[in-house]
mmCIF file as gemmi writes it, N, C-alpha and C atoms, coordinates in Angstrom:
data_model
loop_
_atom_site.group_PDB
_atom_site.id
_atom_site.type_symbol
_atom_site.label_atom_id
_atom_site.label_alt_id
_atom_site.label_comp_id
_atom_site.label_asym_id
_atom_site.label_entity_id
_atom_site.label_seq_id
_atom_site.pdbx_PDB_ins_code
_atom_site.Cartn_x
_atom_site.Cartn_y
_atom_site.Cartn_z
_atom_site.occupancy
_atom_site.B_iso_or_equiv
_atom_site.pdbx_formal_charge
_atom_site.auth_seq_id
_atom_site.auth_asym_id
_atom_site.pdbx_PDB_model_num
ATOM 1 N N . MET Axp A 1 ? -28.731 3.27 22.306 1 0 ? 1 A 1
ATOM 2 C CA . MET Axp A 1 ? -27.44 3.582 22.898 1 0 ? 1 A 1
ATOM 3 C C . MET Axp A 1 ? -26.821 4.764 22.171 1 0 ? 1 A 1
ATOM 4 N N . GLN Axp A 2 ? -26.374 5.734 22.921 1 0 ? 2 A 1
ATOM 5 C CA . GLN Axp A 2 ? -25.771 6.91 22.327 1 0 ? 2 A 1
ATOM 6 C C . GLN Axp A 2 ? -24.263 6.706 22.228 1 0 ? 2 A 1
ATOM 7 N N . ARG Axp A 3 ? -23.719 6.978 21.036 1 0 ? 3 A 1
ATOM 8 C CA . ARG Axp A 3 ? -22.281 6.801 20.847 1 0 ? 3 A 1
ATOM 9 C C . ARG Axp A 3 ? -21.532 8.022 21.345 1 0 ? 3 A 1
ATOM 10 N N . LYS Axp A 4 ? -20.249 7.818 21.646 1 0 ? 4 A 1
ATOM 11 C CA . LYS Axp A 4 ? -19.394 8.933 22.025 1 0 ? 4 A 1
ATOM 12 C C . LYS Axp A 4 ? -19.205 9.824 20.805 1 0 ? 4 A 1
ATOM 13 N N . TRP Axp A 5 ? -18.917 11.07 21.048 1 0 ? 5 A 1
ATOM 14 C CA . TRP Axp A 5 ? -18.692 11.991 19.953 1 0 ? 5 A 1
ATOM 15 C C . TRP Axp A 5 ? -17.422 11.598 19.216 1 0 ? 5 A 1
ATOM 16 N N . CYS Axp A 6 ? -17.486 11.523 17.914 1 0 ? 6 A 1
ATOM 17 C CA . CYS Axp A 6 ? -16.349 11.157 17.069 1 0 ? 6 A 1
ATOM 18 C C . CYS Axp A 6 ? -16.131 12.291 16.07 1 0 ? 6 A 1
ATOM 19 N N . PRO Axp A 7 ? -14.885 12.761 15.912 1 0 ? 7 A 1
ATOM 20 C CA . PRO Axp A 7 ? -14.621 13.872 14.995 1 0 ? 7 A 1
ATOM 21 C C . PRO Axp A 7 ? -14.612 13.484 13.515 1 0 ? 7 A 1
ATOM 22 N N . ASN Axp A 8 ? -14.684 12.197 13.204 1 0 ? 8 A 1
ATOM 23 C CA . ASN Axp A 8 ? -14.623 11.754 11.815 1 0 ? 8 A 1
ATOM 24 C C . ASN Axp A 8 ? -15.881 12.187 11.068 1 0 ? 8 A 1
ATOM 25 N N . LEU Axp A 9 ? -15.697 12.816 9.934 1 0 ? 9 A 1
ATOM 26 C CA . LEU Axp A 9 ? -16.821 13.374 9.174 1 0 ? 9 A 1
ATOM 27 C C . LEU Axp A 9 ? -17.674 12.332 8.462 1 0 ? 9 A 1
ATOM 28 N N . ASN Axp A 10 ? -17.213 11.098 8.374 1 0 ? 10 A 1
ATOM 29 C CA . ASN Axp A 10 ? -18.008 10.058 7.72 1 0 ? 10 A 1
ATOM 30 C C . ASN Axp A 10 ? -19.338 9.833 8.425 1 0 ? 10 A 1
ATOM 31 N N . HIS Axp A 11 ? -19.43 10.133 9.712 1 0 ? 11 A 1
ATOM 32 C CA . HIS Axp A 11 ? -20.688 9.962 10.451 1 0 ? 11 A 1
ATOM 33 C C . HIS Axp A 11 ? -21.775 10.891 9.928 1 0 ? 11 A 1
ATOM 34 N N . ARG Axp A 12 ? -21.399 12.028 9.37 1 0 ? 12 A 1
ATOM 35 C CA . ARG Axp A 12 ? -22.369 13.011 8.898 1 0 ? 12 A 1
ATOM 36 C C . ARG Axp A 12 ? -22.693 12.877 7.412 1 0 ? 12 A 1
ATOM 37 N N . ARG Axp A 13 ? -21.968 12.005 6.717 1 0 ? 13 A 1
ATOM 38 C CA . ARG Axp A 13 ? -22.167 11.851 5.277 1 0 ? 13 A 1
ATOM 39 C C . ARG Axp A 13 ? -23.287 10.848 4.994 1 0 ? 13 A 1
ATOM 40 N N . SER Axp A 14 ? -24.102 11.163 4.018 1 0 ? 14 A 1
ATOM 41 C CA . SER Axp A 14 ? -25.169 10.231 3.646 1 0 ? 14 A 1
ATOM 42 C C . SER Axp A 14 ? -24.639 9.094 2.772 1 0 ? 14 A 1
ATOM 43 N N . ASN Axp A 15 ? -23.485 9.29 2.149 1 0 ? 15 A 1
ATOM 44 C CA . ASN Axp A 15 ? -22.897 8.261 1.283 1 0 ? 15 A 1
ATOM 45 C C . ASN Axp A 15 ? -21.408 8.076 1.633 1 0 ? 15 A 1
ATOM 46 N N . ALA Axp A 16 ? -21.136 7.709 2.862 1 0 ? 16 A 1
ATOM 47 C CA . ALA Axp A 16 ? -19.75 7.522 3.304 1 0 ? 16 A 1
ATOM 48 C C . ALA Axp A 16 ? -19.059 6.466 2.443 1 0 ? 16 A 1
ATOM 49 N N . PRO Axp A 17 ? -17.782 6.693 2.077 1 0 ? 17 A 1
ATOM 50 C CA . PRO Axp A 17 ? -17.079 5.761 1.189 1 0 ? 17 A 1
ATOM 51 C C . PRO Axp A 17 ? -16.528 4.519 1.886 1 0 ? 17 A 1
ATOM 52 N N . VAL Axp A 18 ? -16.686 4.429 3.198 1 0 ? 18 A 1
ATOM 53 C CA . VAL Axp A 18 ? -16.179 3.286 3.965 1 0 ? 18 A 1
ATOM 54 C C . VAL Axp A 18 ? -17.3 2.708 4.826 1 0 ? 18 A 1
ATOM 55 N N . ARG Axp A 19 ? -17.191 1.422 5.182 1 0 ? 19 A 1
ATOM 56 C CA . ARG Axp A 19 ? -18.221 0.79 6.017 1 0 ? 19 A 1
ATOM 57 C C . ARG Axp A 19 ? -18.061 1.191 7.477 1 0 ? 19 A 1
ATOM 58 N N . TYR Axp A 20 ? -16.827 1.199 7.974 1 0 ? 20 A 1
ATOM 59 C CA . TYR Axp A 20 ? -16.569 1.488 9.389 1 0 ? 20 A 1
ATOM 60 C C . TYR Axp A 20 ? -15.766 2.764 9.552 1 0 ? 20 A 1
ATOM 61 N N . CYS Axp A 21 ? -16 3.462 10.635 1 0 ? 21 A 1
ATOM 62 C CA . CYS Axp A 21 ? -15.248 4.664 10.967 1 0 ? 21 A 1
ATOM 63 C C . CYS Axp A 21 ? -13.835 4.264 11.412 1 0 ? 21 A 1
ATOM 64 N N . PRO Axp A 22 ? -12.786 4.9 10.881 1 0 ? 22 A 1
ATOM 65 C CA . PRO Axp A 22 ? -11.426 4.561 11.271 1 0 ? 22 A 1
ATOM 66 C C . PRO Axp A 22 ? -11.071 5.033 12.685 1 0 ? 22 A 1
ATOM 67 N N . ASN Axp A 23 ? -11.863 5.934 13.252 1 0 ? 23 A 1
ATOM 68 C CA . ASN Axp A 23 ? -11.581 6.457 14.595 1 0 ? 23 A 1
ATOM 69 C C . ASN Axp A 23 ? -12.259 5.666 15.708 1 0 ? 23 A 1
ATOM 70 N N . CYS Axp A 24 ? -13.558 5.353 15.528 1 0 ? 24 A 1
ATOM 71 C CA . CYS Axp A 24 ? -14.303 4.718 16.617 1 0 ? 24 A 1
ATOM 72 C C . CYS Axp A 24 ? -14.786 3.301 16.278 1 0 ? 24 A 1
ATOM 73 N N . GLY Axp A 25 ? -14.71 2.9 15.012 1 0 ? 25 A 1
ATOM 74 C CA . GLY Axp A 25 ? -15.102 1.552 14.624 1 0 ? 25 A 1
ATOM 75 C C . GLY Axp A 25 ? -16.591 1.341 14.413 1 0 ? 25 A 1
ATOM 76 N N . GLU Axp A 26 ? -17.387 2.376 14.556 1 0 ? 26 A 1
ATOM 77 C CA . GLU Axp A 26 ? -18.834 2.259 14.365 1 0 ? 26 A 1
ATOM 78 C C . GLU Axp A 26 ? -19.171 2.188 12.878 1 0 ? 26 A 1
ATOM 79 N N . VAL Axp A 27 ? -20.228 1.467 12.53 1 0 ? 27 A 1
ATOM 80 C CA . VAL Axp A 27 ? -20.675 1.381 11.139 1 0 ? 27 A 1
ATOM 81 C C . VAL Axp A 27 ? -21.171 2.758 10.701 1 0 ? 27 A 1
ATOM 82 N N . VAL Axp A 28 ? -20.616 3.258 9.584 1 0 ? 28 A 1
ATOM 83 C CA . VAL Axp A 28 ? -21.071 4.543 9.05 1 0 ? 28 A 1
ATOM 84 C C . VAL Axp A 28 ? -21.812 4.375 7.722 1 0 ? 28 A 1
ATOM 85 N N . SER Axp A 29 ? -21.613 3.243 7.045 1 0 ? 29 A 1
ATOM 86 C CA . SER Axp A 29 ? -22.325 2.961 5.794 1 0 ? 29 A 1
ATOM 87 C C . SER Axp A 29 ? -22.629 1.471 5.724 1 0 ? 29 A 1
ATOM 88 N N . ALA Axp A 30 ? -23.811 1.105 6.16 1 0 ? 30 A 1
ATOM 89 C CA . ALA Axp A 30 ? -24.207 -0.3 6.193 1 0 ? 30 A 1
ATOM 90 C C . ALA Axp A 30 ? -24.437 -0.87 4.803 1 0 ? 30 A 1
ATOM 91 N N . ASN Axp A 31 ? -24.497 -0.024 3.785 1 0 ? 31 A 1
ATOM 92 C CA . ASN Axp A 31 ? -24.72 -0.484 2.415 1 0 ? 31 A 1
ATOM 93 C C . ASN Axp A 31 ? -23.477 -1.106 1.783 1 0 ? 31 A 1
ATOM 94 N N . ILE Axp A 32 ? -22.308 -0.866 2.375 1 0 ? 32 A 1
ATOM 95 C CA . ILE Axp A 32 ? -21.062 -1.416 1.844 1 0 ? 32 A 1
ATOM 96 C C . ILE Axp A 32 ? -20.849 -2.811 2.43 1 0 ? 32 A 1
ATOM 97 N N . ILE Axp A 33 ? -20.524 -3.757 1.576 1 0 ? 33 A 1
ATOM 98 C CA . ILE Axp A 33 ? -20.331 -5.147 1.991 1 0 ? 33 A 1
ATOM 99 C C . ILE Axp A 33 ? -19.06 -5.283 2.824 1 0 ? 33 A 1
ATOM 100 N N . ILE Axp A 34 ? -19.124 -6.103 3.877 1 0 ? 34 A 1
ATOM 101 C CA . ILE Axp A 34 ? -17.964 -6.353 4.73 1 0 ? 34 A 1
ATOM 102 C C . ILE Axp A 34 ? -16.919 -7.114 3.92 1 0 ? 34 A 1
ATOM 103 N N . LYS Axp A 35 ? -15.674 -6.663 4.022 1 0 ? 35 A 1
ATOM 104 C CA . LYS Axp A 35 ? -14.578 -7.264 3.276 1 0 ? 35 A 1
ATOM 105 C C . LYS Axp A 35 ? -13.677 -8.048 4.224 1 0 ? 35 A 1
ATOM 106 N N . LYS Axp A 36 ? -13.161 -9.169 3.771 1 0 ? 36 A 1
ATOM 107 C CA . LYS Axp A 36 ? -12.181 -9.924 4.551 1 0 ? 36 A 1
ATOM 108 C C . LYS Axp A 36 ? -10.809 -9.36 4.195 1 0 ? 36 A 1
ATOM 109 N N . CYS Axp A 37 ? -10.116 -8.834 5.19 1 0 ? 37 A 1
ATOM 110 C CA . CYS Axp A 37 ? -8.844 -8.146 4.97 1 0 ? 37 A 1
ATOM 111 C C . CYS Axp A 37 ? -7.65 -9.044 5.27 1 0 ? 37 A 1
ATOM 112 N N . SER Axp A 38 ? -6.527 -8.693 4.676 1 0 ? 38 A 1
ATOM 113 C CA . SER Axp A 38 ? -5.279 -9.407 4.947 1 0 ? 38 A 1
ATOM 114 C C . SER Axp A 38 ? -4.495 -8.636 6.013 1 0 ? 38 A 1
ATOM 115 N N . GLU Axp A 39 ? -3.508 -9.284 6.579 1 0 ? 39 A 1
ATOM 116 C CA . GLU Axp A 39 ? -2.663 -8.63 7.578 1 0 ? 39 A 1
ATOM 117 C C . GLU Axp A 39 ? -1.884 -7.476 6.945 1 0 ? 39 A 1
ATOM 118 N N . GLU Axp A 40 ? -1.528 -7.603 5.673 1 0 ? 40 A 1
ATOM 119 C CA . GLU Axp A 40 ? -0.819 -6.52 4.978 1 0 ? 40 A 1
ATOM 120 C C . GLU Axp A 40 ? -1.698 -5.27 4.868 1 0 ? 40 A 1
ATOM 121 N N . GLU Axp A 41 ? -2.972 -5.485 4.582 1 0 ? 41 A 1
ATOM 122 C CA . GLU Axp A 41 ? -3.899 -4.35 4.51 1 0 ? 41 A 1
ATOM 123 C C . GLU Axp A 41 ? -4.076 -3.706 5.883 1 0 ? 41 A 1
ATOM 124 N N . HIS Axp A 42 ? -4.131 -4.509 6.928 1 0 ? 42 A 1
ATOM 125 C CA . HIS Axp A 42 ? -4.237 -3.959 8.277 1 0 ? 42 A 1
ATOM 126 C C . HIS Axp A 42 ? -2.969 -3.204 8.661 1 0 ? 42 A 1
ATOM 127 N N . ALA Axp A 43 ? -1.806 -3.701 8.253 1 0 ? 43 A 1
ATOM 128 C CA . ALA Axp A 43 ? -0.546 -3.01 8.537 1 0 ? 43 A 1
ATOM 129 C C . ALA Axp A 43 ? -0.527 -1.644 7.85 1 0 ? 43 A 1
ATOM 130 N N . GLU Axp A 44 ? -0.984 -1.587 6.612 1 0 ? 44 A 1
ATOM 131 C CA . GLU Axp A 44 ? -1.054 -0.311 5.893 1 0 ? 44 A 1
ATOM 132 C C . GLU Axp A 44 ? -2.02 0.641 6.584 1 0 ? 44 A 1
ATOM 133 N N . SER Axp A 45 ? -3.128 0.133 7.05 1 0 ? 45 A 1
ATOM 134 C CA . SER Axp A 45 ? -4.108 0.945 7.769 1 0 ? 45 A 1
ATOM 135 C C . SER Axp A 45 ? -3.509 1.491 9.07 1 0 ? 45 A 1
ATOM 136 N N . ARG Axp A 46 ? -2.734 0.677 9.765 1 0 ? 46 A 1
ATOM 137 C CA . ARG Axp A 46 ? -2.062 1.143 10.989 1 0 ? 46 A 1
ATOM 138 C C . ARG Axp A 46 ? -1.068 2.257 10.671 1 0 ? 46 A 1
ATOM 139 N N . ARG Axp A 47 ? -0.364 2.126 9.542 1 0 ? 47 A 1
ATOM 140 C CA . ARG Axp A 47 ? 0.586 3.182 9.141 1 0 ? 47 A 1
ATOM 141 C C . ARG Axp A 47 ? -0.132 4.498 8.883 1 0 ? 47 A 1
ATOM 142 N N . ARG Axp A 48 ? -1.38 4.404 8.441 1 0 ? 48 A 1
ATOM 143 C CA . ARG Axp A 48 ? -2.183 5.628 8.246 1 0 ? 48 A 1
ATOM 144 C C . ARG Axp A 48 ? -2.801 6.107 9.561 1 0 ? 48 A 1
ATOM 145 N N . ARG Axp A 49 ? -2.457 5.422 10.647 1 0 ? 49 A 1
ATOM 146 C CA . ARG Axp A 49 ? -2.892 5.768 12.012 1 0 ? 49 A 1
ATOM 147 C C . ARG Axp A 49 ? -4.385 5.575 12.239 1 0 ? 49 A 1
ATOM 148 N N . ASN Axp A 50 ? -4.976 4.6 11.536 1 0 ? 50 A 1
ATOM 149 C CA . ASN Axp A 50 ? -6.377 4.246 11.775 1 0 ? 50 A 1
ATOM 150 C C . ASN Axp A 50 ? -6.448 3.321 12.982 1 0 ? 50 A 1
ATOM 151 N N . ALA Axp A 51 ? -7.359 3.596 13.887 1 0 ? 51 A 1
ATOM 152 C CA . ALA Axp A 51 ? -7.549 2.74 15.062 1 0 ? 51 A 1
ATOM 153 C C . ALA Axp A 51 ? -8.364 1.498 14.699 1 0 ? 51 A 1
ATOM 154 N N . TYR Axp A 52 ? -9.215 1.603 13.662 1 0 ? 52 A 1
ATOM 155 C CA . TYR Axp A 52 ? -10.068 0.495 13.222 1 0 ? 52 A 1
ATOM 156 C C . TYR Axp A 52 ? -9.964 0.36 11.707 1 0 ? 52 A 1
ATOM 157 N N . CYS Axp A 53 ? -10.131 -0.847 11.23 1 0 ? 53 A 1
ATOM 158 C CA . CYS Axp A 53 ? -10.133 -1.105 9.793 1 0 ? 53 A 1
ATOM 159 C C . CYS Axp A 53 ? -11.442 -0.573 9.204 1 0 ? 53 A 1
ATOM 160 N N . THR Axp A 54 ? -11.351 0.171 8.112 1 0 ? 54 A 1
ATOM 161 C CA . THR Axp A 54 ? -12.543 0.748 7.495 1 0 ? 54 A 1
ATOM 162 C C . THR Axp A 54 ? -13.319 -0.284 6.677 1 0 ? 54 A 1
ATOM 163 N N . ASP Axp A 55 ? -12.707 -1.437 6.397 1 0 ? 55 A 1
ATOM 164 C CA . ASP Axp A 55 ? -13.365 -2.473 5.599 1 0 ? 55 A 1
ATOM 165 C C . ASP Axp A 55 ? -14.046 -3.547 6.444 1 0 ? 55 A 1
ATOM 166 N N . CYS Axp A 56 ? -13.349 -4.025 7.501 1 0 ? 56 A 1
ATOM 167 C CA . CYS Axp A 56 ? -13.906 -5.124 8.292 1 0 ? 56 A 1
ATOM 168 C C . CYS Axp A 56 ? -14.234 -4.721 9.732 1 0 ? 56 A 1
ATOM 169 N N . GLY Axp A 57 ? -13.773 -3.561 10.176 1 0 ? 57 A 1
ATOM 170 C CA . GLY Axp A 57 ? -14.095 -3.069 11.515 1 0 ? 57 A 1
ATOM 171 C C . GLY Axp A 57 ? -13.184 -3.572 12.618 1 0 ? 57 A 1
ATOM 172 N N . ALA Axp A 58 ? -12.149 -4.347 12.278 1 0 ? 58 A 1
ATOM 173 C CA . ALA Axp A 58 ? -11.237 -4.892 13.3 1 0 ? 58 A 1
ATOM 174 C C . ALA Axp A 58 ? -10.475 -3.759 13.986 1 0 ? 58 A 1
ATOM 175 N N . GLN Axp A 59 ? -10.266 -3.904 15.284 1 0 ? 59 A 1
ATOM 176 C CA . GLN Axp A 59 ? -9.487 -2.931 16.034 1 0 ? 59 A 1
ATOM 177 C C . GLN Axp A 59 ? -8.014 -3.134 15.709 1 0 ? 59 A 1
ATOM 178 N N . LEU Axp A 60 ? -7.352 -2.062 15.233 1 0 ? 60 A 1
ATOM 179 C CA . LEU Axp A 60 ? -5.972 -2.159 14.8 1 0 ? 60 A 1
ATOM 180 C C . LEU Axp A 60 ? -4.99 -1.629 15.831 1 0 ? 60 A 1
ATOM 181 N N . ILE Axp A 61 ? -5.373 -0.597 16.539 1 0 ? 61 A 1
ATOM 182 C CA . ILE Axp A 61 ? -4.522 0.036 17.538 1 0 ? 61 A 1
ATOM 183 C C . ILE Axp A 61 ? -5.231 -0.069 18.886 1 0 ? 61 A 1
ATOM 184 N N . LYS Axp A 62 ? -4.568 -0.627 19.871 1 0 ? 62 A 1
ATOM 185 C CA . LYS Axp A 62 ? -5.195 -0.819 21.183 1 0 ? 62 A 1
ATOM 186 C C . LYS Axp A 62 ? -4.76 0.23 22.155 1 0 ? 62 A 1
């Protein structure tokens, strides 16, 4: 399956610092362990205008 084009540069990095892309939610670094996030962390992520959580992949903005 081919993904839609995403402008986030983590897709092109060999050692991305996050597990999930904040723009499209796709896994960019499978080597990072999935983290269980709190609602406070998700609220902070929304304030940074992330559509997806970079730690657990949850959709934050619909």
